[in-house]
C-alpha positions in Angstrom: 103.6 115.1 107.8 105.1 113.0 110.5 102.8 113.4 112.6 100.0 112.0 110.0 102.5 109.0 109.6 102.5 108.4 113.4 98.7 108.4 112.9 98.3 105.9 110.3 101.1 103.7 112.4 99.5 104.0 115.6 96.3 102.8 113.3 97.9 99.9 112.2 100.0 98.7 115.4 95.9 98.5 117.1 94.1 97.3 114.1 95.7 95.0 112.5 94.1 92.2 114.4 90.8 93.5 113.8 91.8 93.2 110.1 93.1 89.9 109.9 89.9 88.9 111.6 87.7 90.6 109.6 89.7 88.8 106.5 89.6 85.2 107.5 85.5 86.0 108.3 85.1 88.0 104.9 86.8 84.7 102.9 83.9 82.4 104.4 80.8 84.7 105.1 77.6 84.1 103.4 78.8 85.8 100.3 81.2 83.7 98.8 80.2 80.3 100.6 76.7 79.3 99.6 77.7 80.7 96.0 80.8 78.4 95.5 79.5 76.0 97.0 76.2 75.5 94.9 78.3 76.6 92.0 80.2 73.1 92.2 77.7 71.0 93.7 74.9 72.0 91.7 75.6 69.8 88.6 75.3 67.1 91.0 72.2 68.1 92.4 70.7 67.9 88.7 72.1 64.2 89.1 70.9 63.2 91.7 67.2 64.8 92.0 66.8 65.4 88.5 66.7 69.4 89.0 66.9 71.5 86.1 69.5 74.7 86.0 66.6 76.9 86.7 65.4 74.9 89.7 69.2 75.0 90.9 69.7 78.3 90.2 66.8 79.4 92.5 68.2 79.1 95.1 70.1 81.9 95.3 67.2 84.0 94.9 65.8 82.6 98.4 69.2 83.6 99.5 69.1 87.1 98.3 65.1 87.6 99.8 66.7 86.1 103.3 69.4 89.0 102.9 67.0 91.4 102.0 64.8 90.8 105.3 67.9 90.5 107.5 70.2 92.7 106.5 68.7 95.7 107.9 68.3 93.8 111.5 71.8 92.4 111.7 72.4 96.2 111.3 70.4 98.0 113.8 71.7 94.6 116.1 75.4 95.9 115.6 74.7 99.5 116.7 72.7 98.3 119.6 74.5 95.7 121.5 77.9 95.7 119.1 79.3 93.8 116.0 81.4 90.9 118.2 77.9 89.7 119.8 76.1 89.6 116.4 78.7 87.9 114.3 80.4 85.4 116.8 76.8 83.8 117.3 76.2 84.3 113.4 79.0 82.0 112.4 77.8 79.6 114.0 74.5 79.8 112.2 76.1 80.1 108.7 78.1 76.9 109.7 75.3 74.2 110.4 73.3 75.8 107.8 75.5 75.4 105.2 75.8 71.6 106.3 72.1 71.3 106.7 72.3 71.3 103.1 73.4 67.7 103.2 70.2 66.5 104.7 68.0 67.4 101.7 65.8 65.5 99.9 64.6 66.1 96.4 61.5 68.3 97.2 63.1 71.6 95.8 61.1 73.1 98.9 63.4 72.1 101.3 66.6 73.4 99.2 64.9 76.8 99.3 63.7 76.8 102.8 67.8 75.8 103.5 69.0 78.5 101.7 66.5 81.2 103.2 67.0 80.4 106.7 71.3 80.4 106.1 70.4 83.6 104.7 68.4 85.2 107.6 70.7 84.0 110.1 73.4 84.0 108.7 74.1 87.6 107.7 75.5 88.1 110.7 78.5 87.1 108.6 78.7 89.9 105.9 80.7 92.9 105.3 78.1 94.9 107.6 80.0 93.6 110.9 83.4 93.5 110.2 83.4 96.5 108.6 81.9 98.5 111.6 84.9 97.8 113.9 87.5 98.9 110.8 86.3 102.3 110.7 85.5 102.6 114.0 89.6 101.9 114.2 90.8 103.3 111.1 90.7 107.1 109.9 93.9 107.9 107.8 93.9 104.3 105.9 90.0 103.2 106.0 90.0 102.7 102.8 93.3 100.4 102.3 92.2 98.7 105.7 89.0 98.2 104.3 90.2 97.2 101.1 92.8 94.2 102.3 89.7 92.9 104.8 87.0 93.0 101.7 89.9 90.6 99.8 88.5 88.1 101.3 85.2 87.5 99.4 87.2 86.8 96.8 90.0 84.6 98.3 87.5 81.8 98.8 87.5 81.4 95.2 90.7 80.9 94.3 90.6 77.3 96.3 86.6 76.5 96.5 86.9 74.6 93.0 89.6 72.4 93.9 88.8 71.8 97.3 85.3 71.1 97.2 85.4 69.0 94.0 87.8 66.8 95.7 85.2 66.2 98.8 82.9 65.2 95.8 85.1 62.9 94.2 86.6 61.1 97.3 83.4 61.5 99.9 80.3 62.6 97.3 78.7 66.1 97.1 77.1 65.8 100.8 80.2 65.3 102.7 81.1 68.1 100.5 78.7 70.5 101.6 80.1 69.2 105.3 83.4 70.1 104.6 82.1 74.0 103.4 80.0 74.5 106.7 82.7 73.3 108.7 85.2 76.1 107.8 84.1 79.0 109.1 83.3 77.5 112.4 86.9 75.6 112.5 88.7 78.9 111.2 86.7 82.2 111.3 85.0 81.1 114.7 88.3 80.8 116.7 90.0 83.8 114.9 87.5 86.3 115.6 86.8 85.1 119.0 90.7 86.1 119.9 91.6 88.7 117.2 88.2 90.7 116.2 87.7 93.2 119.8 87.0 96.7 118.8 87.5 98.5 122.6 86.7 101.8 121.2 82.7 100.0 120.6 82.9 98.4 124.0 83.8 101.3 126.1 81.1 103.4 124.5 77.9 100.9 124.3 75.3 101.2 126.5 73.9 98.6 128.2 71.0 97.5 125.3 67.6 97.8 125.6 66.2 94.2 125.6 62.8 95.0 125.3 64.3 96.5 122.4 66.6 94.0 121.0 63.4 91.3 121.0 61.0 93.4 119.6 63.3 93.3 116.9 63.9 90.1 116.7 60.2 89.5 116.9 60.2 91.6 114.1 62.6 90.1 112.0 61.4 86.8 112.5 57.6 88.2 111.2 58.8 89.7 108.1 61.2 86.2 107.6 58.2 84.1 107.8 55.9 86.4 105.7 58.7 87.1 102.9 59.0 82.9 102.3 55.8 82.3 102.3 54.9 85.1 99.6 57.6 84.1 97.6 56.4 80.5 97.6 53.0 82.0 96.5 53.9 84.3 94.0 56.6 81.9 92.5 53.5 79.8 91.5 51.5 82.3 90.1 54.1 85.1 88.8 56.9 83.2 88.8 59.9 84.5 89.3 59.5 87.9 87.8 56.8 88.2 90.8 59.1 86.9 93.0 61.6 90.0 92.0 58.4 92.5 92.7 57.6 90.8 95.9 61.5 91.6 97.2 61.4 95.2 95.7 57.6 95.8 97.7 59.5 94.5 101.1 62.4 96.6 100.7 60.2 99.4 100.3 57.8 98.4 103.2 61.5 98.0 105.6 62.6 101.5 104.3 59.4 102.7 106.0 59.2 100.8 109.0 62.9 101.2 109.8 62.3 105.5 109.4 59.0 105.2 111.7 60.3 103.0 114.4 64.0 103.1 114.5 65.9 105.0 116.8 69.4 103.1 116.6 72.5 104.2 118.0 74.6 105.3 120.9 73.7 109.3 121.8 77.4 109.5 122.3 78.6 108.4 118.9 79.1 110.9 116.4 76.8 110.4 113.1 73.4 110.9 111.8 70.7 109.1 113.6 68.9 107.1 111.0 66.0 109.0 110.9 68.4 112.6 109.8 70.0 109.6 107.5 66.8 109.3 105.9 65.8 112.9 104.7 69.2 113.4 103.5 69.5 113.0 99.7 73.0 111.3 100.0 71.4 108.5 101.6 68.9 107.7 98.2 71.5 108.5 96.2 73.7 105.8 97.3 71.0 103.4 97.7 69.7 103.6 94.5 73.2 103.6 92.9 74.2 100.8 94.3 71.2 99.1 93.7 71.9 99.8 89.6 75.9 99.2 89.6 74.8 95.8 91.6 72.3 95.0 89.1 74.9 95.8 86.2 78.3 94.4 87.6 76.6 91.1 88.9 74.6 90.7 85.5 77.8 90.7 83.3 79.7 88.2 85.5 76.9 86.1 85.4 76.1 86.0 82.1 80.2 86.2 80.2 80.5 82.9 80.0 77.5 82.9 77.6 78.1 86.3 76.1 81.0 84.3 74.3 79.3 81.3 73.5 76.8 83.9 71.6 79.5 85.3 69.8 80.6 81.8 68.5 83.2 80.8 71.3 84.2 77.5 72.1 82.8 76.3 75.4 86.5 75.9 76.1 87.9 79.1 75.4 84.8 80.7 77.3 85.9 79.2 80.2 89.2 79.7 79.9 88.9 83.1 79.3 86.2 83.5 82.1 86.8 80.9 85.2 85.8 82.1 88.8 89.5 82.6 90.1 91.3 83.5 86.8 91.0 86.5 84.8 88.3 88.3 86.7 89.3 86.9 90.2 92.3 88.5 89.7 91.2 92.1 88.5 88.7 91.9 91.6 90.8 91.5 94.1 93.2 94.3 92.4 90.2 96.6 92.5 89.6 95.5 96.5 93.4 97.4 97.5 94.1 99.7 94.9 90.1 101.1 95.3 90.9 101.2 99.0 94.0 102.5 98.8 92.8 105.5 96.4 90.1 106.6 98.3 92.4 107.5 101.4 94.0 109.9 99.2 91.6 111.6 96.5 88.0 112.3 96.8 86.0 108.8 96.9 83.6 109.5 94.3 85.9 110.6 92.0 87.4 107.5 92.2 83.8 105.7 92.1 82.8 107.2 88.9 86.5 106.2 87.2 86.0 102.9 88.3 82.4 102.2 87.6 81.6 103.8 84.3 84.8 102.1 82.6 82.9 98.8 82.8 80.9 100.8 79.9 83.4 100.7 77.6 83.2 97.1 78.2 79.6 96.7 77.6 80.7 97.9 74.1 83.4 95.8 73.5 81.2 92.1 74.3 78.5 94.1 72.4 80.3 94.5 69.3 83.1 91.4 69.7 86.0 93.0 69.0 88.7 89.9 69.9 89.9 87.6 72.7 92.3 90.5 73.6 89.4 93.3 74.2 87.0 90.8 75.5 89.9 90.0 78.6 90.1 93.9 78.6 86.3 94.3 79.3 86.3 91.6 82.1 89.0 93.0 83.8 87.2 96.4 83.7 84.1 95.0 84.9 86.2 92.4 87.5 88.0 96.2 88.8 84.4 97.5 89.5 83.2 94.4 91.4 86.3 95.0 93.5 85.7 98.1 94.8 82.0 98.1 95.6 82.5 97.0 98.8 85.0 98.9 100.0 83.0 101.9 98.7 79.5 101.2 100.5 81.6 101.0 103.6 83.9 104.4 103.0 81.0 106.4 101.8 78.4 105.5 105.2 81.0 106.3 107.3 82.5 109.5 105.6 78.9 110.9 105.0 76.4 109.6 107.7 79.1 108.8 110.7 79.3 106.1 112.9 76.0 106.6 115.0 73.9 104.1 112.5 76.4 102.9 110.8 75.8 99.3 110.3 71.9 100.1 109.9 72.5 102.7 107.3 75.3 100.0 106.0 72.6 97.2 106.1 69.5 98.9 104.2 72.4 99.7 101.3 73.6 96.6 101.1 69.6 94.8 101.1 69.5 97.6 98.2 72.4 96.1 96.6 71.6 92.5 97.2 69.0 92.9 95.8 70.2 94.1 92.6 73.2 91.7 92.1 70.6 88.6 93.6 68.6 89.2 90.7 70.3 90.6 87.8 71.3 87.5 86.2 67.6 86.6 85.8 66.7 89.9 84.3 69.4 89.7 81.5 68.1 86.8 80.2 64.3 88.2 80.3 65.2 91.1 79.1 66.9 89.2 76.3 64.2 87.1 75.5 64.4 85.6 71.6 67.5 87.8 70.2 70.3 86.3 69.1 72.9 87.3 71.8 73.2 90.0 74.4 74.0 92.6 72.4 70.8 95.0 73.0 71.2 93.8 76.7 74.4 95.1 76.9 73.9 98.8 75.6 71.2 99.1 78.4 73.7 97.7 80.8 76.6 100.5 80.0 74.0 103.5 80.4 73.5 101.7 83.7 77.3 101.9 84.8 77.1 105.5 83.7 74.1 106.7 85.4 75.1 104.6 89.0 78.7 106.2 88.5 77.7 109.1 87.7 74.9 109.3 90.4 78.0 109.6 93.2 79.4 112.6 91.9 76.7 114.3 93.5 77.6 113.6 97.2 79.7 116.1 97.6 81.9 117.0 100.3 82.4 114.9 103.6 81.5 115.5 106.6 83.7 116.0 109.6 81.3 114.6 112.5 84.1 114.7 115.2 84.0 118.6 114.7 80.6 119.6 114.8 77.8 119.4 116.7 75.0 117.5 115.5 71.0 118.5 115.9 
């Protein structure tokens, strides 16, 4: 027991700078920054440019598309040249991209292009990069370290609304965008430069194949251009449903291309190659489970206010109950840390099943409206599920596939997760159609929670890559 405690103590003594830098970096990464900025500034864009809600929120589809095309590329680069070399320039790109929203005109295509480009070059700030160093330096308390770092995705929500609104009230929405974009450059960049140093990674990284990296970047840029142009055409011809189908097609094409072309990872690093991973059923179980779970969690959170409004609640009551940094924000943060601690002590798929299946009960609560108290409980359950998603993705990849191609595998799974979570709010409303409320949709979502959670129970025992020779 004393040896275990000493190991854990040594992990934290050496790894706390990485966790701290990751917490700040994830707090100001591509995931929360554009979301909260648009959530507050969106109304101002509608007033100035005459855009409706659908035009404004469609920006998230283009961000999702940008992440879809660049997340696997970012992951492959991290495995080839190291996380630090990817995330530092990506932080700058995210900041400048966010600032460039201040230069928008009334043409929504400019708005979508900025969203897309910011996502493509800012994907390196997502947990794909930060978690690589954490799982590299933590074993006994890997889950807790991940949970603490990943609370950053929720922490920004507590200060985003008042700070952005202050800038709008005193300096206008364009200045607000500049202030939001300045945050990663002024805060996360210097902290990451000083503290985010993975000595284990640097020691075993071989000299990268510059030609391979160059080919990789050209391939990614080609994919990005093709996807953006295709989205413009498909949006006109087939609407947003066609765009979602297009993104699914690109994800499938990416999976095939990665399988055929990639040989990521250092041969000295324990773990599966990407080809071995894609021949392993666990990869497909995790990818599909998180695509499904990302969709149902995001769909519930994005539409929770409208679900209550359809049940007869006043706008004031609905807003009070489900404001972003209220019930849902606190339960998400709780889920991050609690889930991280639990997977260090118990079998992670069982913890995942518990956290991800309980929201099915919440769906039935919403569907039949069992009162305010039960509605709060329902959203707490959804918030807890949202809290453990990122923890579990990183934990599963490291425990079942090792570190050889960690970031690429994580990037592919994150792309699927982003596809589900980015498109589900629209899918929810398509499925609702002309129904009076979301009751029928919620029943389908409950089934989705149960299926996604149950799939993770099939993963089996962890693999000890340090103790086995891989062919």
